[in-house]
C-alpha positions in Angstrom: 115.1 106.9 94.9 115.4 108.8 98.6 112.1 110.1 97.6 110.4 107.4 96.7 111.2 104.9 100.0 110.0 108.0 101.4 106.8 107.8 100.4 106.7 104.2 99.8 107.3 104.1 104.4 104.4 106.6 104.3 102.2 105.0 103.0 103.2 101.2 104.8 102.7 103.4 107.6 99.3 104.4 106.9 97.9 101.3 105.8 98.9 99.3 109.3 96.8 101.9 111.1 93.9 101.5 108.9 94.0 98.3 110.1 94.9 98.5 113.4 91.9 101.4 113.5 90.0 98.6 111.8 91.5 95.5 114.0 90.1 98.1 117.1 86.4 98.5 115.5 86.0 94.6 115.4 87.3 93.8 119.1 84.8 97.0 120.6 81.5 95.1 118.2 83.0 91.3 119.5 82.7 92.9 123.2 80.1 95.1 123.2 77.8 92.9 120.9 75.7 90.5 121.9 76.0 86.8 121.3 73.6 84.1 122.1 75.6 82.9 125.1 78.6 84.2 126.6 81.1 81.8 125.7 81.0 82.8 121.7 81.2 86.2 123.1 84.4 85.0 124.9 85.9 83.1 122.0 85.6 85.2 119.5 87.6 88.0 121.5 90.3 85.1 122.0 90.5 84.5 118.3 90.8 88.5 117.3 93.4 89.0 120.8 95.4 86.6 119.6 95.7 86.2 115.8 95.6 90.3 115.3 95.0 91.6 111.7 93.9 87.8 110.7 91.3 86.8 113.6 89.3 90.7 112.8 88.9 90.0 109.2 87.4 87.0 109.5 85.1 88.1 112.5 84.5 90.6 109.8 83.3 88.2 107.3 81.8 85.9 109.6 79.8 87.9 112.2 80.1 91.3 111.4 79.2 91.8 108.2 76.2 90.0 108.5 74.7 92.3 110.7 74.5 94.9 108.1 72.7 98.0 110.5 74.3 100.6 111.9 77.9 99.6 112.8 78.1 98.0 109.0 77.7 101.8 107.9 79.7 103.9 110.7 82.8 101.0 109.8 82.4 102.3 106.1 82.5 105.8 106.6 85.2 105.7 109.1 87.7 103.7 106.3 86.3 106.7 104.1 87.5 109.1 106.4 90.8 107.7 106.7 91.6 106.8 102.8 90.5 110.8 102.8 93.8 111.6 105.4 95.5 109.1 103.5 95.2 111.4 100.2 95.4 114.4 102.0 98.9 113.0 103.4 100.5 112.2 99.9 99.4 115.3 98.0 100.7 117.6 101.1 103.5 115.1 100.7 104.1 115.8 97.2 103.6 119.3 97.1 106.1 120.3 100.5 109.1 117.5 100.2 109.1 116.4 96.9 110.3 120.3 95.8 113.2 119.9 98.2 115.2 117.6 96.1 114.5 118.2 92.8 117.4 120.5 91.5 116.4 123.5 89.6 
C-alpha cells in the first residue's frame, strides 16, 4: 500500500512540475509578445500571475493557441519531453523501488 502511495505522490509531483512549466511558458510568452497596445500586455500578465494555472490556461486558449507559428510547436515539444521524462521515472521507480518491498 505504501508503494502505491509513493507512486501516486510521484505522479502528482511530476504533473505539478508540468503545470508550473506550462505556466512559466505562458508568462514568458505574454511578456515577450507584441500586443496591439500595452494595456493588453499588462492585463494578460496580471491575469496569468494572479490566477495561476487557470489564467495560463485561459491565455493559452484565447491568445497562444491562435498563433500556430513557432511558439506552438515549441510548447508541444516541451510537453512531449516532459511526458517522456515522467514515463522514464515511473519505469525506473518500478524497476528499482518496487523490488525492495516484494517479499520472496
